[in-house]
C-alpha positions in Angstrom: 0.6 -22.7 56.5 1.8 -19.2 55.5 3.4 -17.0 58.1 1.0 -14.5 59.6 2.6 -11.7 61.6 1.3 -11.0 65.1 -1.4 -8.4 65.2 0.9 -5.7 66.7 3.2 -6.1 63.7 0.4 -5.5 61.2 0.3 -1.6 61.4 4.1 -1.4 60.9 3.8 -3.9 58.0 1.0 -1.8 56.4 3.0 1.4 56.8 6.0 -0.3 55.2 3.9 -1.5 52.2 2.4 2.0 51.8 5.9 3.4 51.8 7.2 1.0 49.1 4.2 1.9 46.9 4.8 5.7 47.4 8.5 5.2 46.4 7.9 3.5 43.1 9.7 5.2 40.2 11.4 7.6 42.6 15.1 8.3 42.2 17.6 7.4 45.0 21.2 8.4 44.7 23.7 6.3 46.6 27.1 7.8 47.2 29.6 5.0 48.0 33.2 5.2 49.3 35.5 2.4 48.1 36.4 1.5 51.7 32.7 0.5 52.2 33.3 -2.3 49.7 36.5 -3.6 51.3 34.8 -6.5 53.0 33.0 -9.2 51.0 30.2 -9.2 53.6 29.7 -5.5 53.1 29.7 -5.9 49.3 27.1 -8.6 49.6 24.9 -6.6 52.0 25.0 -3.4 50.0 24.4 -5.4 46.8 21.4 -7.1 48.4 19.9 -3.8 49.5 20.4 -2.1 46.2 18.8 -5.1 44.4 15.9 -4.9 46.7 15.4 -1.2 46.1 15.5 -1.9 42.3 13.0 -4.8 42.7 10.7 -2.4 44.5 10.8 -0.2 41.4 13.0 2.6 42.8 15.4 4.2 40.3 18.7 3.7 42.0 21.9 5.5 40.8 25.2 4.8 42.5 28.2 7.2 42.6 31.3 5.3 43.5 34.1 7.6 44.8 37.6 7.3 43.3 39.8 4.7 45.1 42.2 6.0 47.7 45.3 4.3 49.0 44.9 0.5 49.2 41.2 0.4 48.6 40.2 -0.8 45.1 37.2 0.5 43.3 35.0 -2.5 43.9 32.5 -1.9 41.0 32.8 -5.4 39.5 32.2 -7.1 42.9 29.2 -4.8 43.6 27.8 -5.6 40.1 28.2 -9.3 40.8 26.5 -9.0 44.2 23.5 -7.2 42.7 23.3 -9.9 40.0 23.2 -12.6 42.7 20.0 -11.0 43.8 18.4 -11.1 40.4 18.9 -7.5 39.4 21.2 -5.9 36.8 23.9 -3.2 37.2 26.5 -1.7 35.0 29.5 0.6 35.5 29.7 3.9 33.7 32.5 6.4 33.4 31.0 9.9 34.3 32.5 11.4 31.2 29.5 12.4 29.0 27.1 11.8 31.9 28.4 14.6 34.1 30.2 17.6 32.7 31.2 21.2 33.5 30.9 24.3 31.4 32.7 27.6 31.8 30.7 30.2 33.8 28.2 27.5 35.0 28.6 27.2 38.7 27.4 23.6 39.0 27.9 20.3 37.1 25.4 19.4 34.3 23.9 15.9 34.2 22.7 13.8 31.2 19.3 13.0 32.7 18.0 11.2 29.7 20.7 8.5 29.7 20.4 7.8 33.4 16.6 7.6 33.3 16.7 5.4 30.3 19.1 3.0 32.0 16.9 3.0 35.1 13.8 2.3 32.9 15.6 -0.7 31.5 15.9 -1.9 35.1 19.6 -1.3 35.5 21.4 0.1 38.5 23.9 2.6 36.9 27.2 2.8 38.8 29.2 6.0 38.0 32.9 5.5 38.7 34.7 8.6 39.7 36.7 10.7 38.8 35.0 12.8 36.2 37.3 13.4 33.2 37.3 16.2 30.6 37.6 15.8 26.9 41.4 15.5 27.2 41.0 12.7 29.7 42.2 14.8 32.6 40.4 14.7 36.0 37.9 17.4 36.7 37.9 19.0 40.1 34.5 17.5 41.1 34.1 15.3 44.2 31.8 12.3 44.5 29.6 14.4 46.9 29.2 17.1 44.3 28.4 14.6 41.5 25.8 12.8 43.7 24.2 16.1 44.7 24.0 17.2 41.1 22.4 14.0 40.0 19.9 14.2 42.8 19.1 17.8 41.9 18.6 17.2 38.2 16.6 14.0 38.6 14.6 15.2 41.6 15.7 12.4 43.9 13.9 11.7 47.1 17.2 11.0 49.0 21.0 10.9 48.7 22.4 8.0 50.8 26.0 8.3 51.8 27.5 4.8 52.6 30.6 4.9 54.7 32.9 2.2 56.0 32.3 3.4 59.6 30.2 5.7 61.6 29.6 9.1 60.0 27.1 11.9 60.7 24.4 12.6 58.1 25.1 15.7 56.1 23.2 18.8 57.2 19.8 19.5 55.5 20.1 22.1 52.8 16.9 24.0 51.9 15.6 23.0 48.5 17.9 20.0 48.2 17.0 16.3 48.6 17.3 14.8 52.1 20.8 13.3 52.7 21.5 10.5 55.2 24.6 8.5 56.2 24.6 4.7 56.8 27.4 2.3 57.7 28.4 -0.3 55.2 27.8 -3.0 57.8 24.2 -1.8 58.2 23.1 -1.4 54.7 19.5 -2.4 55.6 19.3 1.0 57.3 19.1 2.4 53.8 15.7 0.9 53.3 14.6 1.9 56.7 15.6 5.6 56.1 13.7 5.6 52.8 10.5 4.0 54.3 10.6 6.4 57.2 10.6 9.4 54.8 8.3 8.0 52.1 5.7 10.5 50.9 2.5 8.7 51.7 0.1 11.2 50.2 -0.2 11.9 46.6 1.6 15.2 45.8 3.5 15.3 49.1 7.2 16.3 48.5 
């Protein structure tokens, strides 16, 4: 016999289903620090959550900060974890996707490439740092790149995944909502999205 939730759970389930429908084809930018991928359990949990978001037809774009100290990048492990949950991901160098121009005060983003990859049901993973045409690092942080992508692609949210506790970034007027989650609680990513899902057509 199929599982039927208790009656008190049905309103919450209905709200969650409405939320997933409202989020279809919306862009979510996930900013990851390498330390969040230091544990195999964290890699698996984050990969599972990203795969679920992709399966729900969200357009998920990951910005993986440059490795620091003893923490490796972790992109191959994350791609493998997403693949174990029946979704596809690929790693990209930001060169050509994100670039800077003299006198332009913000980074520019190749929207067409990212949207095309998402339309092909990939999870693009941009690996920092951004390089210029001479292969020298550009002074752009992962936070700046994630914010630029979110702005250009009109993302519904930027999720910052940290190894430990971290406060959510302050809300900036006109910018997508930004939240912080712990790597060990990656399911909170889905909860934050559902809690803020636009349930009415045309609602921001």
